[in-house]
N, C-alpha and C positions, 0 to 999 in steps of 0.2 A: 711456523708461525707468519704467515702471508698477510693477516689481518691486524691492524693496530687500531685496538680500541682505545679512544680517550674521554673521559669525562671529568668535567671540571668541577662538577656538582653530584657526587655520587650518593644521593639519596632520593627516596620517593619512587617516583615514574622512572626519572632517570637511573637507579641503580637498580631498576627491576628491568628495563630494557638491557641494560648492559650484562647484567647476569644472566638472561636469558642467551642473549649472543655468545657468551662466552661458554656455557652450556652445551650450546648445540654446536660451535665452533671448535672447542675443546683444544686440543694441542694447536690449533692451526690459527691461534690469536695468542696477542699477549695485551692484559688490560691495565692502564695507567689512569689512577684515579687522584683527585682531591676531596676531602670531607664535605659533606653538604652542610657547611657552615659559611657564615659572611658571604651570601650571594654575590653582593656588589662587589668585594674585593677581588673574588674568583673571577668573574666577568672582566676585570679590568687587569690582573697579574698574572692569571693562570697559562698564559703563553708562555711568558718567560720562566715560570716553574718548570713546566714540560720541557723547554728548550734544554734545560740542563740535566733533567731526570728521565726524559725517555731514552731507554737503550739504543744504539744504534745498531741497526742489522741490515745486512743486504736480501733478506728474505721478505721484508715488507712488501706488499704490492697493494694493498688498499688500507688508507686510514678514515676510521669512522668515529666521528664526533659529535657531541652535541652542542647546539648554539650558543650554550653559555660560554663555549671557549670562541676568542677570536682568532679565528684559522689562517686570515690574512697576515697576523703577525707571526703565529708559529712558523708558517711555512716561508716568511721572511728569515726569520731566526734559525730555522732549520733547512735549509735548501734542499737535504738528503728527504726528508718528510715531505716539501714542497713538491717533489716529482712525483709523489704517488697519487693513485687515483684517491681522491679525497671526498667524502660522502659527509654532508652535514644534515643533522636530524634535528628537525624542531618540535620540541614538546611544547613550546609557546612563544610568544614572537611580542618582542618588546614595542612595536608600533601601534599596537591595537591594545596594549593593557591598560586596564581602566585606571587613573588616578583621580583624586579627589579634585584637584585644581592644575591646569595647563602647567603652571610654573612648576610644579613636582616632577613633570617627566624630564628625565634626564637624557639630554640628547645621545650622549655617547653610547648608552647601551643597544640602542635602535641602529646607531651608524655603524656599530662595530658588526652587527649581524648582518647590513647590506654589504660591507665590506668580506666578509665571511662567504654570503653567497656569491661574489664575484669572483673569488679565489677558488670554490668547490668546483667539482667537476659533476657532483648528482647532490641535488637539494631535495629533501625528503620531509614531509608534513605529517603528522598524524591524523589530519582530517583536512576535507575541502574547505572548511570554515577556517582552519588556522592558516591554511595556503593562500585563500583569496584576501582575507583580513589583512595579511602583510603584503601581499604583492600591490594590493589596490591602495595602500596607503603610502607606498613609498614615494610618489610623486608629492602629496602632501607635506608628509615628512620633510623632504629635502626642500621645501619653502622655507623651513627654518633657517638655511642657510641665507645669510644677507645677500651675497652677492657671488658671482662666477659658480653657478648652481650647476652639478653636471645633469646630463640628460639622459631620457630614454634608459633609465635603470631597469625599470620594470620589464622591459623589452628583452634586454639583455639576460636577465635573471630567469625570467618565465620558462624558457624552454629547457631548463635544467630542473625543472621541479615536476614532483609526482606526490602523490598520497599513498602512504601506506599506514593503513590503521594501525593503533598500537596493539601490541601482541599481548593478550591477558590469559594468564595460565587461570583455570577454573578446576578448583580440586573438588574431590566428591564431598558434598555437603549433605547428602541425605540422611547421614546420622544424626545432624544437629536438627531437623526439619520436625516441626509438629506433625500429627498424624493428616490433617488437611491439607497441608503442602505436598507431603510425599502422596497421597493419593492423587493430586493434581498431577504431579510428575510422571505418575506412572501412567495415568491417562493419555499425558502429552507426548512424551518422549519413550515411554515402555521402560521404566526401570525395573530391573529385577534384582533385588536385594539378595545378596548373600554374606553376612555377617555384615561388617562396616563397609563392604566394597559394592559396587552397582555398575550395572552394564545398561550404556544407552543404545538404544535401538532405533533404527530408522522409519519414520513414517512412511505411508505409500506415497504421500506427494513430495516427500524428500527423494525417495527414489527414481522420481521423474529426472534428475539431475545427477547424473552420474559423475559429473566433473565435481560437484559439491559433495558428494560422499564420497569419492577417492581423495580428495583433499582431507576431509575428516580422517580417513583412515590413516592417512600418511601423517597426521597430526598426531593420533594416538601412539603411533608408534615410536615418535620423537619426544613426545609428553609435552608439546608444544601447543599452545590456543590461539589462534586469532579469533576474535568474537565480537559480533555485533549482535545485539539483543532483538530478536524478532518476536513480538507479542501479541499473535494471534490476531494479525488485522491484515490489510491488504499487502500483498506482494509488493516488495519491492527490490529492483536491482539496479547496482552502479551507482556513481557519485553522481551529484548534481553538476551540471555543467558551470564550468569555471566562469562563464558570461552572465550566468543568474545567481550564482551563490552570494549572498550578501556580507559584506564586511560589518561584523560587529567585535565588540571586545573580547578580550582572550586571555588565557592564563598564563601567569608566570610565578614560579617560586621565587620571589625578589626578597625572602626575610630569611634570617637566620633561624633554623630549625631547633626547638628544643622539645626531648621526649618526656613528657610528664611522668612516665611509667619507669623510666630508667632508674630513679630513685625512690626508695620506700617511701618517704615523706610525700613525694610527689604522687605517688600511687593511692596514697590514703585520702590525699587531696581531693584529687579528680575522679575516682572511681567510687561512686555511692551507692550500687546497688551489686548484688551477687544475684546473676540471672539463673542458678541453681534454685533459689528460694522459691521462684514462682515457675520452675518448670512442671509443677504438678498442674498448672491453669491453663498451660500453651493450647489444649484442644478443647477448651471451654469454649461454646460458641457464644456464649453471653458477655465473654472479657471485652473489655473496653479495647477501642481501634488504638494500636500500637504503630507510632510514627517514629522514623529514624531519620537523623540528619547526619551523613558521615562525610563532612567535609571540613577542610582546614577553617582554623579559627581566625581568617582575617576578613577585613571588610569586604574584599571582592568577590566573597563567598555569601555576601547580606545578609549575615546572621541577623540585624535589625527586623528586616521584612519577615524573617521566618519566626522568631519571638513575636513579632508583634500578631500575626495569625493565631498562633498557640495560645497566646493570653486573651484574643477575643472570643476563642473558642471556651477558654476557662470562665469568661465573664457569663457566657451564655450556658453555664454549668454542664458542658457536654464534656461528657465522659471518654479521655483518651490517657494512654500512656506516651512517653517520649524517650527516645535514647538520642544524647547527643554524642558522637564519637568524631573521628578526626584528630589530627595533631593541632598543639597549642605551639604559639612561636613567641619570640622575644616579647611583644607586646600584645597582650591579649585585650582585645576589645569590652569595654565595660559591661556590655549588654549581656554577656555569659555569666556573670557573678549576678546581676540584676535579675535576668531570666531564670535562673537555677533558683532563688529563693521565691520567685513568685509563682512558678510553677509547683513548688513544694512537692507533694506527693504523688504528682503525675510522672515524676522522673524515674526511669527505671535505670540507667545508666548515663554515666558524665563523666566523658573523657577518654582520651587515646586510648586504645587498645594495642600492646605491642605484638600480642601473641595472634598469630592468623586463626588458630582455631577458636579463640576466644571473640574475636572481631566476625569470622562468618557465622558462628553462632547468636550473636547479638542481631546480625541481618537476620537469619533464617526465623527468629523468633517475632521479627516486626511484619506489619501489615503493608504499610506504605512507606517508600523512600521519597524524599523531598528535597530537591535543588532550588534555590532562591539565588543561584549564582549571578554575578555580574559579569563573569569571566572564566570561560571556560573552552577548552580545546578539543576535548575528548571525553573525559567523565569518567575515568577508571571504577569510581566507587560506586557510581550510578549503574554501572553494567553489573559489577559485583552483587549489587543488591537486587537486581533483576534476576541475577543467576540464583540467588537465594529466596526466591519466590516473592520478592515484594513488588507492589503495584507502584510505578513510577509517576511522579509528577514533577514536570521540569518546564522551565520559562519557555515559551514561544520563541526563542531568540538563540544566538549563540550559535554551537555546535549541535543541540538538542534535536532540531528538526530534520538534521541529516540521520539522525539514529533511530530517534523513535517517533513511532506514528502519532499522527494527529491527536488521538483521543487521550493522549498522556502528556499534552502540552496544554499551559495556561498562558493567559498573556497579561492578566492584572493581579496583585496582591488578592482583590477581590474574588477573581476567579478563582484563586488556590484557597481562600477561605471556603466558598460556596461547595467547592469539591470536598474539602476536609470536613465542613459541617455534616454534609451528606452522609458519609462515610463514617462518621461518630455515630450518627445515629443508626444507620445500617452497616454495622462492619462486615455482615456476611457477604455484602456486596462484592468486596474486595478478597474475601475468602473463598467465594466461588468461581473468582476470574480465573481463566486458564491463560496463563502464559507460555511462552515458549523461547528458549535460548536456542539459537542454531549458529553453530560456530563454523567458520570457513578458513582453512588452511591458505595465510600469504606469506608464512615465513619462507618459502619457497621463493618469492619476491625479494625478501632481505638476501636470501642467497645471493640471487643476480645481482644485486647491487653491491654485494660484498666480495664475490667471488670473479667477476668479470674482468677478464686479461685485458687491458687496454680501454681506451677510452672512446673509440669511435665504434659506431653501429649500436650504441646501447640503447637496447628496447626499454620503452616505457610501460611500466607496469602498474596497475593499481588493485586495491582490494575491492571487489563486490559484495556489497551489502544484500544481505537477503533475508526475506522473511517469508514466513508459511501463515496461510489461513488455517 
């Protein structure tokens, strides 16, 4: 067990990453966690807890932790862990997290992340947007210190930084797909159905890049996928230059999560429609456009804009269905209850789906997936929806231009409304759209940062984004 994995907020994407790493490393790691509740308190006190609970071992070589943990505190409290190669992973950063008022930003959380970077040997971000929005905000953030401010922190931290996109595991969802989606899937990536199993075959232009296909083969063997969605547009390779990447707002799971489906009453309250009751109409070409919004129920995902656009569609008496998925939190914005009532019979599904099969089935029967986020570092939900054949509509901001080609981006709520208005009138446009998800394995890059013995001559690795026409 040469790798020590520490997660102070073991839920959501934080849990997903740790589970994948643990599965891949198997007996060569030990995982120490705290539950995904009371985020603020985990960020403040997790180091002290792990000081007492992480077992001592002479076999540890690498410590891998998310940025929720104050790594500087843990390294000081446990000198034996401070001597390890320390890898810090940013799912989100607190310097760019959107707050409603400047006074609401707690200086301590961002300061803790800066300290953790200074102590870490390697700092990993799940997107270039995440990395640049953090690094370029350090100077302005530190100006909040009234006097005797530290200097050149960005210059000290940047050489340690690299981007490794979040590893997404894509299951076979062909059994959930309506026939028109399955037909498109067969055309695009050559699906051969054999019962509930499917085989993915390379297109001719994929074969041009032997490195990509070799990576894909390696990934299949391990059962792990590193994914970026390629959506039948211009080919893109590589990450944006750190010099040109823009700093925008970013994502943080900074609330106590509750699972509305863990209890029967919550399940009944939030889940409003059984998808099986409309399964007979999945392949009806005249059925209304089905829009899905699979995001956390918090203000930083801007549900107000999403529902405002939908209600405008309803005012114009345009036919559509909507599924609102995603986790609810301690404080649910009032707009959700108001919108559910106003949307009425247009609602197909309302609430969090704890079962992965139910979740992917809901995505597979939808036509368009929408993000209205003010804060996003990677967007696993959007990538998963594209994998399920949904046409993505995302803000032309945050991480999205790094992942999605321009035709799937909008700049204003008015543009989003016009796109959805056209799709409501002609849903066949979306259903005939050919999409493609090309996966490229970068899990070997995670191996590199976890397995490297020593701190010198560490090679910087990145994940290349790739799409095909």
